[in-house]
C-alpha positions in Angstrom: 0.0 0.0 0.0 1.2 3.5 -0.9 2.5 5.2 2.3 0.5 8.3 1.7 -2.7 6.3 1.4 -1.9 4.3 4.6 -1.4 7.6 6.5 -4.6 9.1 5.1 -6.7 6.0 6.0 -5.3 6.0 9.6 -6.0 9.8 10.0 -9.6 9.3 8.7 -10.1 6.5 11.3 -8.8 8.7 14.1 -11.4 11.3 13.2 -14.2 8.7 13.0 -15.2 7.5 16.5 -19.0 7.2 16.1 -21.3 6.0 13.4 -22.0 8.6 10.6 -25.6 9.8 10.7 -25.6 11.8 7.5 -27.2 10.5 4.3 -30.3 8.5 3.8 -31.2 5.0 4.7 -32.5 2.7 2.0 -34.1 -0.6 1.1 -33.6 -3.5 -1.3 -36.2 -6.0 -2.5 -36.1 -9.5 -1.0 -36.6 -10.9 -4.5 -33.0 -9.9 -5.3 -31.9 -12.8 -3.1 -34.5 -15.4 -4.1 -35.4 -14.9 -7.8 -33.9 -17.6 -10.0 -33.9 -15.5 -13.2 -32.1 -12.7 -11.4 -29.5 -15.2 -10.1 -28.8 -16.4 -13.6 -28.4 -12.9 -14.9 -25.9 -12.2 -12.1 -23.9 -15.3 -12.9 -23.8 -14.5 -16.6 -22.9 -10.8 -16.1 -20.5 -11.0 -13.2 -19.0 -14.5 -12.9 -19.1 -16.4 -16.2 -17.6 -13.6 -18.2 -14.9 -12.8 -15.7 -11.7 -14.1 -14.3 -12.5 -15.8 -11.0 -9.9 -16.7 -8.3 -9.6 -20.5 -8.1 -6.4 -21.0 -6.2 -3.4 -19.4 -4.5 -0.3 -19.5 -6.7 1.6 -21.4 -4.0 -0.8 -24.4 -4.5 1.0 -25.0 -7.8 4.6 -24.7 -6.8 6.2 -26.8 -9.6 5.6 -27.9 -13.2 3.1 -30.7 -13.3 1.3 -29.7 -10.1 -2.4 -29.5 -10.7 -5.8 -28.8 -9.0 -9.3 -29.5 -10.2 -12.0 -26.9 -9.5 -15.6 -26.2 -10.2 -15.6 -22.6 -11.6 -19.2 -21.3 -11.7 -20.4 -24.7 -12.7 -17.7 -25.5 -15.2 -15.3 -28.3 -14.2 -11.7 -27.2 -14.7 -8.1 -28.5 -14.5 -5.6 -25.9 -13.4 -2.0 -27.0 -14.0 1.5 -25.5 -14.1 2.9 -26.4 -17.4 6.5 -27.3 -18.4 7.5 -23.6 -18.7 6.1 -22.8 -15.2 3.0 -21.0 -16.5 -0.4 -21.6 -14.9 -2.9 -23.0 -17.5 -6.5 -23.9 -17.2 -8.6 -26.3 -19.3 -12.2 -27.7 -19.1 -12.0 -31.0 -17.3 -13.9 -32.7 -20.1 -12.6 -35.4 -22.5 -12.8 -34.6 -26.2 -13.8 -38.2 -27.0 -17.1 -38.8 -25.1 -17.1 -36.0 -22.6 -16.1 -37.9 -19.4 -14.3 -36.1 -16.6 -10.6 -36.5 -17.3 -9.1 -35.9 -13.9 -11.0 -37.1 -10.8 -8.4 -36.1 -8.1 -8.7 -32.8 -6.3 -5.0 -32.2 -6.6 -1.7 -33.9 -7.5 1.3 -34.0 -9.8 1.5 -35.8 -13.1 3.1 -35.7 -16.6 -0.1 -36.6 -18.4 -3.9 -36.5 -17.7 -5.5 -39.8 -18.6 -9.3 -40.1 -19.1 -10.6 -43.0 -16.9 -13.2 -43.9 -19.5 -11.1 -44.9 -22.6 -7.6 -43.6 -21.6 -7.4 -40.7 -24.1 -4.3 -38.9 -22.8 -3.5 -35.2 -22.6 -0.3 -33.3 -21.9 0.3 -30.5 -19.4 -0.3 -28.1 -22.3 -3.7 -29.7 -22.9 -2.7 -31.2 -26.2 -4.1 -34.7 -27.0 -1.0 -36.9 -26.7 -2.3 -40.3 -27.5 -5.5 -42.2 -28.4 -5.9 -46.0 -27.8 -6.6 -47.7 -31.1 -6.0 -44.6 -33.1 -6.9 -46.4 -36.3 -10.6 -46.4 -35.3 -10.8 -42.6 -35.6 -9.8 -41.9 -39.2 -11.5 -38.5 -39.2 -9.9 -37.3 -36.0 -7.5 -34.3 -36.3 -5.4 -34.9 -33.2 -4.1 -31.3 -33.1 -7.6 -30.0 -32.9 -8.8 -32.4 -30.1 -6.9 -31.1 -27.1 -8.6 -30.1 -23.9 -10.5 -26.8 -24.3 -8.4 -24.0 -22.8 -9.8 -21.4 -20.5 -8.5 -17.8 -20.0 -6.1 -18.0 -17.1 -3.9 -15.4 -15.4 -1.6 -15.5 -12.4 -1.6 -12.1 -10.7 -1.2 -10.9 -7.1 -0.3 -14.4 -5.9 -3.6 -15.8 -7.2 -4.7 -17.9 -10.1 -7.6 -16.5 -12.0 -9.7 -18.5 -14.5 -12.7 -17.6 -16.7 -15.2 -20.5 -17.0 -16.5 -19.5 -20.4 -14.1 -20.7 -23.2 -15.5 -18.1 -25.6 -14.4 -15.2 -23.4 -10.8 -13.8 -23.0 -11.2 -11.2 -20.2 -8.2 -9.4 -18.5 -7.9 -7.9 -15.1 -8.7 -4.2 -15.0 -6.4 -1.5 -13.8 -8.3 -0.9 -10.6 -8.2 -4.5 -9.6 -4.4 -4.7 -10.4 -3.9 -1.6 -8.1 -5.6 -3.4 -5.2 -3.5 -6.5 -5.8 -0.4 -4.3 -5.5 -1.7 -3.0 -2.2 -2.2 -6.5 -0.9 1.3 -7.4 -2.0 2.7 -4.5 0.0 0.7 -5.2 3.2 0.7 -9.0 3.2 3.4 -11.5 4.2 6.6 -11.9 2.1 6.8 -15.1 0.1 3.1 -15.9 0.8 2.2 -19.6 1.0 -1.2 -21.2 1.6 -1.3 -22.9 5.0 -4.8 -24.3 5.4 -8.2 -24.3 3.6 -11.7 -25.0 4.8 -14.6 -25.3 2.3 -18.3 -25.5 3.0 -21.6 -25.1 1.2 -23.8 -22.5 2.9 -27.6 -22.3 2.3 -27.6 -18.6 1.5 -27.5 -16.3 -1.5 -24.0 -15.1 -2.3 -24.9 -11.4 -1.9 -25.9 -12.0 1.8 -22.5 -13.5 2.4 -20.8 -10.5 0.7 -22.9 -8.0 2.7 -21.7 -9.5 6.0 -18.2 -8.2 5.2 -19.3 -4.7 4.1 -20.5 -3.3 7.4 -19.3 -3.4 11.0 -22.7 -2.5 12.6 -23.1 -6.2 13.6 -19.6 -6.7 15.1 -20.4 -6.0 18.8 -23.5 -8.2 18.7 -23.0 -11.1 16.3 -19.3 -11.3 17.1 -19.4 -10.5 20.8 -17.7 -13.8 21.7 -14.9 -13.5 19.0 -13.8 -10.3 17.4 -16.5 -7.9 18.6 -14.5 -6.6 21.7 -11.5 -5.8 19.5 -13.2 -3.3 17.2 -15.0 0.0 17.4 -18.7 0.2 16.8 -19.5 1.0 13.2 -16.3 2.9 12.6 -15.3 1.1 9.4 -14.6 3.0 6.2 -14.8 1.9 2.6 -13.8 2.9 -0.9 -15.2 1.6 -4.2 -12.4 0.9 -6.6 -13.9 0.0 -10.0 -16.1 -3.0 -9.3 -14.1 -3.9 -6.2 -13.9 -2.5 -2.6 -11.4 -1.7 0.0 -12.6 -1.6 3.7 -10.6 -0.5 6.7 -11.8 -2.1 10.0 -10.0 -0.2 12.8 -9.4 -2.0 16.1 -9.9 -0.1 19.3 -6.1 0.2 19.7 -5.8 2.4 16.7 -6.7 5.5 18.8 -3.3 5.0 20.5 -1.6 6.2 17.3 -2.8 9.7 17.9 0.0 10.0 20.5 2.7 8.6 18.3 4.7 10.1 15.4 3.4 9.2 11.9 6.7 7.5 11.1 5.7 4.7 13.5 2.2 4.2 12.1 1.6 0.8 10.6 -2.0 0.1 9.5 -2.0 -3.7 9.9 -0.9 -3.4 13.6 -4.1 -1.6 14.5 -6.7 -2.5 11.8 -7.8 -5.2 9.4 -7.9 -4.3 5.7 -10.5 -6.1 3.7 -10.3 -6.3 -0.1 -13.5 -7.5 -1.8 -12.3 -8.0 -5.4 -14.5 -8.6 -8.4 -16.0 -11.1 -8.9 -15.5 -13.8 -6.2 -12.7 -13.2 -3.8 -12.1 -11.4 -0.5 -8.7 -10.9 1.1 -8.6 -10.0 4.8 -5.1 -8.6 5.5 -3.9 -8.9 9.1 -0.4 -8.5 10.6 1.8 -11.2 9.1 -0.8 -13.2 7.2 -4.1 -12.9 5.4 -7.4 -14.8 5.0 -8.4 -15.7 1.4 -12.1 -16.2 0.8 -13.3 -17.5 -2.5 -17.0 -17.7 -3.3 -18.8 -20.0 -5.8 -22.6 -19.2 -6.2 -24.4 -22.5 -6.7 -28.1 -21.5 -6.7 -30.2 -18.6 -5.5 -30.1 -20.1 -2.0 -26.7 -21.9 -2.0 -23.1 -20.7 -2.0 -19.8 -22.6 -1.6 -17.2 -20.7 0.4 -13.6 -21.6 0.7 -11.6 -19.9 3.6 -7.9 -20.2 3.4 -5.1 -18.8 5.5 -2.0 -17.5 3.8 1.2 -16.9 5.8 4.9 -16.2 5.1 6.4 -19.1 3.3 8.9 -21.1 5.4 12.6 -21.2 4.5 12.5 -25.0 4.5 10.0 -27.5 3.2 7.5 -27.0 6.0 6.5 -24.6 8.8 8.3 -24.8 12.1 6.3 -25.6 15.3 5.7 -22.0 16.4 4.7 -20.8 12.9 2.4 -23.7 12.4 0.7 -23.2 15.8 0.3 -19.5 15.1 -1.2 -20.0 11.6 -3.4 -22.9 12.7 -4.8 -20.8 15.6 -5.5 -17.9 13.3 -7.1 -20.1 10.7 -9.4 -21.7 13.3 -10.3 -18.3 14.8 -11.1 -16.9 11.3 -13.3 -19.8 10.4 -15.1 -19.6 13.7 -15.7 -15.8 13.2 -16.9 -16.1 9.6 -19.1 -19.0 10.5 -21.0 -16.6 12.8 -21.8 -14.4 9.8 -22.6 -17.3 7.5 -25.0 -18.9 10.0 -26.9 -15.7 10.3 -27.0 -15.4 6.5 -28.6 -18.9 6.4 -31.2 -17.7 8.9 -32.0 -14.6 6.8 -32.3 -16.8 3.6 -34.7 -19.1 5.5 -36.7 -16.2 6.7 -37.4 -14.9 3.2 -39.8 -17.8 2.6 -42.0 -16.6 5.5 -43.0 -13.4 3.8 -42.2 -11.4 7.0 -40.1 -9.0 5.0 -40.6 -7.8 1.4 -37.4 -5.6 1.7 -34.2 -5.3 3.7 -33.2 -1.9 5.2 -29.7 -0.4 5.1 -28.8 2.3 7.6 -27.2 5.6 6.6 -23.8 4.4 7.9 -24.1 1.1 5.8 -23.3 3.0 2.7 -20.9 0.3 1.5 -24.0 -2.0 1.1 -25.6 0.6 -1.2 -22.5 1.0 -3.2 -22.2 -2.8 -3.6 -25.8 -3.1 -5.0 -25.3 0.0 -7.2 -22.2 -1.6 -8.7 -24.0 -4.9 -9.3 -26.9 -3.1 -10.9 -24.5 -1.2 -13.2 -22.9 -4.5 -14.2 -26.2 -6.1 -15.0 -27.3 -3.1 -17.1 -24.1 -3.2 -19.1 -24.5 -6.9 -19.9 -27.9 -6.5 -21.5 
């Protein structure tokens, strides 16, 4: 993060000690979270045409290392090729459409379809066909795995699930990735990952991270006592967001020279990056949340902890204990949000509410919905 921006964010937090009352409150229709047609429009406009984060780059350390992922409903293989480049392909055999790679992760020289053993290289090319003579019309050079747009940026691997699209990361998103790189651990490496399917619309899960009004209540047994009450600040950066979540200790910086100010010592910085990833930067590590909308009322969430990569092959005892404790605490805290989101989704069916209300100080929620509406309008 640019030092001038870091100082400006801290100064703004020092000035903000109570919830802002200026501005209007607002409402959103409950149908935005339940309507199947709206859900499909969101997937098409926001997720299927975009590069989605599918992995941390450290999960593919060497050529031949691979992962399989479901990317907005599309089965994909993500592999580091012989030149060290991250590549992505549809995990679909070009013979009869079977799933080529069934393992979640591994290392291999070739991908062999378990149906008829058609074999593909790390570059996706069709390498061999059993009884090749039985396919006289086959043009082997044209029958490789279907490649997907894939980029490696900011320490993350991004994949677009639609093979007809070739999107790139926009400048605003790249600027946020640079901020994370400056704030996060050096030589970042994924330590642990926890994945679960939640019975809630994806927007409810996003909204839980866009306001701190609930901290002292919903998180009273975890992080609530550490933070001020509704003192977060946000900035919309393109279609993404940066939020500063100041801890109560941040006020102590008012008595210290600016040269000693370090934002991650007294605040969490949350980056909600389009279309499917959030990065919560803390001192010495960060939490990586990837989101996969499954249906109007279901979302798969992966919570990973990324720390400083060890000098050797594995983390030492103290580092492992520190990261494991932080991972467990992060999962526990986020589960508090996600359980409430499931309750809200369940409550929609009762008809008790036809709309949800956002306070004047929950302006990040309004900005999020405005950004999504703009994206849907542009996709028509």
